[in-house]
VMD Tcl script that builds the backbone (N, CA, C; Angstrom):
set m [mol new atoms 222]
animate dup $m
set s [atomselect $m all]
$s set {name element resname resid chain x y z} {
  {N N MET 1 A 67.783 -120.589 58.845}
  {CA C MET 1 A 67.492 -119.942 60.104}
  {C C MET 1 A 66.400 -120.740 60.827}
  {N N ALA 2 A 66.641 -121.055 62.056}
  {CA C ALA 2 A 65.709 -121.860 62.838}
  {C C ALA 2 A 64.540 -121.009 63.335}
  {N N VAL 3 A 63.394 -121.635 63.414}
  {CA C VAL 3 A 62.195 -120.979 63.923}
  {C C VAL 3 A 62.059 -121.342 65.394}
  {N N PRO 4 A 61.812 -120.360 66.268}
  {CA C PRO 4 A 61.645 -120.663 67.692}
  {C C PRO 4 A 60.465 -121.615 67.918}
  {N N LEU 5 A 60.602 -122.477 68.902}
  {CA C LEU 5 A 59.553 -123.452 69.198}
  {C C LEU 5 A 58.223 -122.783 69.534}
  {N N SER 6 A 58.270 -121.665 70.239}
  {CA C SER 6 A 57.022 -120.983 70.602}
  {C C SER 6 A 56.280 -120.496 69.360}
  {N N GLN 7 A 57.018 -119.990 68.392}
  {CA C GLN 7 A 56.395 -119.527 67.151}
  {C C GLN 7 A 55.857 -120.712 66.349}
  {N N MET 8 A 56.624 -121.786 66.311}
  {CA C MET 8 A 56.194 -122.984 65.602}
  {C C MET 8 A 54.907 -123.532 66.227}
  {N N TRP 9 A 54.852 -123.542 67.548}
  {CA C TRP 9 A 53.673 -124.036 68.258}
  {C C TRP 9 A 52.466 -123.151 67.984}
  {N N THR 10 A 52.652 -121.834 68.003}
  {CA C THR 10 A 51.553 -120.901 67.763}
  {C C THR 10 A 50.958 -121.105 66.376}
  {N N VAL 11 A 51.806 -121.190 65.375}
  {CA C VAL 11 A 51.327 -121.355 63.999}
  {C C VAL 11 A 50.687 -122.731 63.813}
  {N N ALA 12 A 51.308 -123.763 64.347}
  {CA C ALA 12 A 50.759 -125.118 64.203}
  {C C ALA 12 A 49.397 -125.238 64.876}
  {N N SER 13 A 49.246 -124.676 66.063}
  {CA C SER 13 A 47.954 -124.758 66.751}
  {C C SER 13 A 46.890 -123.938 66.026}
  {N N TYR 14 A 47.273 -122.804 65.444}
  {CA C TYR 14 A 46.343 -121.982 64.668}
  {C C TYR 14 A 45.851 -122.757 63.441}
  {N N VAL 15 A 46.780 -123.377 62.718}
  {CA C VAL 15 A 46.419 -124.144 61.519}
  {C C VAL 15 A 45.531 -125.323 61.896}
  {N N LEU 16 A 45.863 -126.013 62.965}
  {CA C LEU 16 A 45.062 -127.150 63.413}
  {C C LEU 16 A 43.642 -126.715 63.790}
  {N N ARG 17 A 43.526 -125.607 64.520}
  {CA C ARG 17 A 42.196 -125.091 64.882}
  {C C ARG 17 A 41.373 -124.768 63.636}
  {N N GLN 18 A 41.999 -124.145 62.648}
  {CA C GLN 18 A 41.273 -123.792 61.424}
  {C C GLN 18 A 40.809 -125.048 60.682}
  {N N ARG 19 A 41.655 -126.056 60.630}
  {CA C ARG 19 A 41.289 -127.300 59.935}
  {C C ARG 19 A 40.178 -128.045 60.671}
  {N N LEU 20 A 40.237 -128.048 62.005}
  {CA C LEU 20 A 39.189 -128.713 62.776}
  {C C LEU 20 A 37.848 -128.005 62.619}
  {N N ARG 21 A 37.874 -126.704 62.432}
  {CA C ARG 21 A 36.646 -125.935 62.201}
  {C C ARG 21 A 36.128 -126.096 60.779}
  {N N GLY 22 A 36.942 -126.656 59.903}
  {CA C GLY 22 A 36.524 -126.852 58.521}
  {C C GLY 22 A 36.743 -125.639 57.630}
  {N N VAL 23 A 37.563 -124.703 58.085}
  {CA C VAL 23 A 37.849 -123.507 57.294}
  {C C VAL 23 A 38.861 -123.879 56.216}
  {N N LYS 24 A 38.481 -123.647 54.948}
  {CA C LYS 24 A 39.381 -124.029 53.852}
  {C C LYS 24 A 40.458 -122.986 53.612}
  {N N ARG 25 A 40.108 -121.723 53.713}
  {CA C ARG 25 A 41.070 -120.646 53.454}
  {C C ARG 25 A 41.141 -119.735 54.682}
  {N N TYR 26 A 42.337 -119.522 55.163}
  {CA C TYR 26 A 42.540 -118.690 56.346}
  {C C TYR 26 A 43.882 -117.977 56.211}
  {N N PRO 27 A 44.018 -116.804 56.823}
  {CA C PRO 27 A 45.266 -116.042 56.698}
  {C C PRO 27 A 46.370 -116.632 57.567}
  {N N LEU 28 A 47.562 -116.690 57.005}
  {CA C LEU 28 A 48.740 -117.093 57.770}
  {C C LEU 28 A 49.694 -115.927 57.961}
  {N N VAL 29 A 49.689 -114.999 57.016}
  {CA C VAL 29 A 50.633 -113.884 57.037}
  {C C VAL 29 A 49.900 -112.611 56.648}
  {N N LEU 30 A 50.230 -111.528 57.302}
  {CA C LEU 30 A 49.720 -110.212 56.916}
  {C C LEU 30 A 50.823 -109.489 56.158}
  {N N MET 31 A 50.548 -109.151 54.916}
  {CA C MET 31 A 51.500 -108.364 54.125}
  {C C MET 31 A 50.947 -106.945 54.060}
  {N N LEU 32 A 51.524 -106.071 54.828}
  {CA C LEU 32 A 51.026 -104.706 54.966}
  {C C LEU 32 A 51.967 -103.739 54.262}
  {N N GLU 33 A 51.405 -102.920 53.385}
  {CA C GLU 33 A 52.183 -101.900 52.693}
  {C C GLU 33 A 51.684 -100.531 53.147}
  {N N PRO 34 A 52.323 -99.935 54.149}
  {CA C PRO 34 A 51.845 -98.653 54.661}
  {C C PRO 34 A 52.062 -97.491 53.695}
  {N N LEU 35 A 52.949 -97.658 52.730}
  {CA C LEU 35 A 53.194 -96.624 51.723}
  {C C LEU 35 A 52.690 -97.115 50.380}
  {N N PHE 36 A 52.066 -96.234 49.606}
  {CA C PHE 36 A 51.567 -96.621 48.295}
  {C C PHE 36 A 52.619 -96.402 47.217}
  {N N ARG 37 A 53.607 -95.582 47.513}
  {CA C ARG 37 A 54.589 -95.231 46.483}
  {C C ARG 37 A 55.606 -96.345 46.260}
  {N N CYS 38 A 56.295 -96.246 45.147}
  {CA C CYS 38 A 57.294 -97.235 44.762}
  {C C CYS 38 A 58.409 -96.497 44.039}
  {N N ASN 39 A 59.632 -96.948 44.195}
  {CA C ASN 39 A 60.747 -96.280 43.532}
  {C C ASN 39 A 61.117 -96.950 42.212}
  {N N LEU 40 A 60.293 -97.879 41.755}
  {CA C LEU 40 A 60.542 -98.562 40.496}
  {C C LEU 40 A 59.581 -98.049 39.426}
  {N N ALA 41 A 59.936 -98.226 38.185}
  {CA C ALA 41 A 59.069 -97.841 37.068}
  {C C ALA 41 A 58.861 -99.061 36.176}
  {N N CYS 42 A 58.205 -100.060 36.703}
  {CA C CYS 42 A 57.969 -101.293 35.953}
  {C C CYS 42 A 56.921 -101.045 34.869}
  {N N ALA 43 A 57.148 -101.596 33.698}
  {CA C ALA 43 A 56.257 -101.361 32.563}
  {C C ALA 43 A 54.850 -101.909 32.818}
  {N N GLY 44 A 54.735 -103.041 33.483}
  {CA C GLY 44 A 53.432 -103.657 33.692}
  {C C GLY 44 A 52.708 -103.199 34.941}
  {N N CYS 45 A 53.328 -102.352 35.725}
  {CA C CYS 45 A 52.741 -101.922 36.996}
  {C C CYS 45 A 51.824 -100.724 36.791}
  {N N GLY 46 A 50.687 -100.751 37.437}
  {CA C GLY 46 A 49.757 -99.636 37.316}
  {C C GLY 46 A 49.995 -98.531 38.324}
  {N N LYS 47 A 50.856 -98.775 39.319}
  {CA C LYS 47 A 51.078 -97.768 40.357}
  {C C LYS 47 A 51.634 -96.466 39.806}
  {N N ILE 48 A 52.529 -96.542 38.832}
  {CA C ILE 48 A 53.185 -95.325 38.352}
  {C C ILE 48 A 52.225 -94.436 37.575}
  {N N GLN 49 A 51.049 -94.942 37.230}
  {CA C GLN 49 A 50.077 -94.156 36.484}
  {C C GLN 49 A 49.165 -93.344 37.390}
  {N N PHE 50 A 49.229 -93.542 38.694}
  {CA C PHE 50 A 48.394 -92.791 39.619}
  {C C PHE 50 A 48.919 -91.373 39.771}
  {N N PRO 51 A 48.042 -90.426 40.090}
  {CA C PRO 51 A 48.496 -89.052 40.334}
  {C C PRO 51 A 49.418 -88.984 41.555}
  {N N ALA 52 A 50.222 -87.940 41.607}
  {CA C ALA 52 A 51.215 -87.796 42.681}
  {C C ALA 52 A 50.568 -87.752 44.060}
  {N N ASP 53 A 49.398 -87.111 44.197}
  {CA C ASP 53 A 48.759 -87.030 45.517}
  {C C ASP 53 A 48.321 -88.409 46.010}
  {N N VAL 54 A 47.959 -89.293 45.105}
  {CA C VAL 54 A 47.595 -90.661 45.494}
  {C C VAL 54 A 48.846 -91.432 45.916}
  {N N LEU 55 A 49.938 -91.240 45.195}
  {CA C LEU 55 A 51.177 -91.952 45.509}
  {C C LEU 55 A 51.792 -91.503 46.831}
  {N N ARG 56 A 51.447 -90.317 47.295}
  {CA C ARG 56 A 51.988 -89.802 48.566}
  {C C ARG 56 A 51.189 -90.277 49.778}
  {N N ARG 57 A 50.083 -90.948 49.562}
  {CA C ARG 57 A 49.252 -91.397 50.683}
  {C C ARG 57 A 49.984 -92.419 51.540}
  {N N GLN 58 A 49.718 -92.360 52.847}
  {CA C GLN 58 A 50.312 -93.302 53.792}
  {C C GLN 58 A 49.243 -93.751 54.778}
  {N N LEU 59 A 49.398 -94.956 55.278}
  {CA C LEU 59 A 48.520 -95.430 56.344}
  {C C LEU 59 A 49.049 -94.921 57.677}
  {N N THR 60 A 48.145 -94.599 58.575}
  {CA C THR 60 A 48.555 -94.193 59.913}
  {C C THR 60 A 48.889 -95.446 60.724}
  {N N VAL 61 A 49.521 -95.239 61.853}
  {CA C VAL 61 A 49.843 -96.365 62.740}
  {C C VAL 61 A 48.556 -97.050 63.177}
  {N N GLU 62 A 47.534 -96.266 63.479}
  {CA C GLU 62 A 46.255 -96.827 63.916}
  {C C GLU 62 A 45.628 -97.692 62.815}
  {N N GLN 63 A 45.691 -97.234 61.568}
  {CA C GLN 63 A 45.154 -98.018 60.458}
  {C C GLN 63 A 45.925 -99.327 60.287}
  {N N CYS 64 A 47.236 -99.282 60.461}
  {CA C CYS 64 A 48.057 -100.496 60.352}
  {C C CYS 64 A 47.713 -101.487 61.457}
  {N N LEU 65 A 47.563 -100.993 62.683}
  {CA C LEU 65 A 47.220 -101.877 63.800}
  {C C LEU 65 A 45.822 -102.461 63.637}
  {N N ASN 66 A 44.880 -101.657 63.140}
  {CA C ASN 66 A 43.529 -102.160 62.886}
  {C C ASN 66 A 43.539 -103.243 61.811}
  {N N ALA 67 A 44.353 -103.059 60.775}
  {CA C ALA 67 A 44.464 -104.070 59.718}
  {C C ALA 67 A 45.036 -105.367 60.278}
  {N N ALA 68 A 46.019 -105.258 61.162}
  {CA C ALA 68 A 46.611 -106.450 61.771}
  {C C ALA 68 A 45.590 -107.178 62.644}
  {N N ASP 69 A 44.789 -106.427 63.391}
  {CA C ASP 69 A 43.755 -107.045 64.227}
  {C C ASP 69 A 42.672 -107.699 63.371}
  {N N GLU 70 A 42.285 -107.029 62.299}
  {CA C GLU 70 A 41.226 -107.526 61.431}
  {C C GLU 70 A 41.648 -108.774 60.660}
  {N N CYS 71 A 42.916 -108.872 60.345}
  {CA C CYS 71 A 43.430 -109.982 59.533}
  {C C CYS 71 A 43.244 -111.330 60.229}
  {N N GLY 72 A 43.617 -111.413 61.470}
  {CA C GLY 72 A 43.454 -112.656 62.215}
  {C C GLY 72 A 44.588 -113.651 62.060}
  {N N ALA 73 A 45.619 -113.309 61.317}
  {CA C ALA 73 A 46.761 -114.219 61.165}
  {C C ALA 73 A 47.526 -114.300 62.484}
  {N N PRO 74 A 48.153 -115.459 62.757}
  {CA C PRO 74 A 48.871 -115.606 64.035}
  {C C PRO 74 A 50.096 -114.720 64.151}
}
mol reanalyze $m
mol bondsrecalc $m
mol representation Tube
mol addrep $m
């Protein structure tokens, strides 16, 4: 799947700006999980050990948008 030129330009200019500033680690992608629950029961996962009220928690739209703004990824 081809990436649009505008998106390629945005990411490339962001990476270049970070490198010119001397920043070694910077965000490129925001991975946001608005739901804490999971429908899997993986043996090594700690999520299934949380109480039900914790697993039912959700982020609000405002919290998700604030996280996206705070992240700074392009």
